[in-house]
N, C-alpha and C positions, 0 to 999 in steps of 0.2 A: 422656861430654860431647856426643859428636857425633851420637848417638841424639835428645839433648833438642834440639838445634839442629835436625836435620831435622824433627822433630816439631813445633817452633813454626814453621819456614817453612810446614810443609803446615796447620797450623792458620790462619798468616795468609793463605795462599791460599785456603783454604776460605772464610775469613769475607770475604775481596774477593769472592769469587763471590756471597756471599748477603746483603752488606750492604742494609738497608731501615732507612727512619727510622720504620717501624711496630713495630720490635722494642721490648720494654719494658726489655730488658737488651741492650745493642749487642755485637755480635761482638768490639769491641776490648775490652770489659772482660773478656770472656769468656777472650780469649787473655792477658791482663796476669796474670790470677788464674792461669791454667796456668803461664805463665812464672814465675810468684813458686813456687808449688808444686813444679815442676821443679827451680829451685834450691834452693829448702829441702832438699828429700828427698836433693840430690846432696852439699849440705854437712853431711847428718848431724843435721841439728837435730831437736828433742825432737818427737814423735808430737803433742803438744797442740798447739803451733806448726804442724804441718804440716797436721795435721786442719782448723785454720782456713781455710787455703787451700783444702783438699779440700772443705769445708762451702760455700765462698762458690763455688768451681765448678761443685759438683753444682747447688747452686741457679741461679745464673745460666744454666747449659747447659739446665736443666729448663726454665726460664720462657723462653730464648730460642726452643727446641723449640716450646713450646706457642705462640708468636706467631708460628713459621714454619708451623705447622699452620695456624694461623687465616687467616694471610696466603693459603694453599693453597686456602682455602675449606671445609675439613673440617669438619663440624660435629659434633665429637665432644661430649658430654654433660660435664660436670667435667672438659675438658680440662686445663686448669693442674693441679689437683690430682692427675689421672692422671700426668701427666706427671713432675710431681713426685715421685709415689710411685714410678713406675718408676724414674727416674734415682738415686732415692736406694737402691731394691732393688739395682739392677746394681751398685752401689757397696759397699753395706755387704754383702751375701751374699758374693761373692766372700772380702772380707777376712776374714768371721768364720770360712767354712771353710779357709781356708789360715792361719788361727791369729794372723792378724795384730792381729785386733781379739778382747780377751776374755783376754789373757795377766794373770796375776794380781798381777804384779809392775809391769805396765805401766800405772797409776793414779795419777788424783791426785785427791784428795776423795774417793776412793773409787769414783771412775768412771773408767772404760778411757779415757785420755789421747786417742787416736784419736778417740772416740765425743763425748768434752767438746768437743775443738778444732771436730768437723766441726758441732756444734750450735752451739756460740759462732760459728764462721765464717757460718755461715747466718744465723742471727738478725741479724747483725752487716751482713751483706750487704742484708737487707731493711732494717736502720735507716738505712743507706747511702741506699737508694732513696729513702726517705722523705725523710729531708735534703735530698737534691737537689729533688724535688718541693716541699718547704717553700720552699727557696731562690728556684724557679723563680715559684713563687705570691707570693711577698712581690716579687719584681723584675718583675712583669706577663707572668709566662711565658717570661721569657728567661733564660738562662743570668747568673751573677755573673761567671764568667770561662770562658775557655775550656776545655773539656775537664772542665768540673766534675764530673760523673758519674763519671768516671774518678778523677779526682783524690778527690773524697768519699770512694769506695769503697776506693782504695787507701790513703787516710789512715786508713780505719777498721780496714783488716787490719794494718796495718802496726803501727801503735800496739798491739792488740791482740795481737800478735803479740810484740812486747817485752813487754808485759805478762804473756804465758804464759811466756814464755823466764825472766823473773824469776823467776814461781812454780814453776818446774820445776827451777830450782836445787837 
């Protein structure tokens, strides 16, 4: 638990150094997703549920890093696609080689629970961004409530985690 707390503090400190309004996904969202993942793994939650948080964290981090590269003025073709593929590769390849992914008895609907959760979490994180954009558009570019982006993201992830938790029982 002490390692999780220290890691969370380090992420918060790092995010404070790099916060910018130009980020597509803010550092606070990324830290919140990371905290949720750390807590669920610590509590021994099913891999499909943990995977939701892993997927959201990887997707958020990849787009955050892509925005950071853009802010630094680096002109990389297909920057967002390349950073996203890199982040997923860096996450999934070690999980595969350490046999965390691919265990034949760790499946839901015939799909590895962690892969299923990562896919669902990534898609839900994207949907939360679309929902935030939609609400801002309908409200003349302004948020409806404070911390709208993070509240929508957390609501999507928490509700889907509860659904996957019930399905995994």
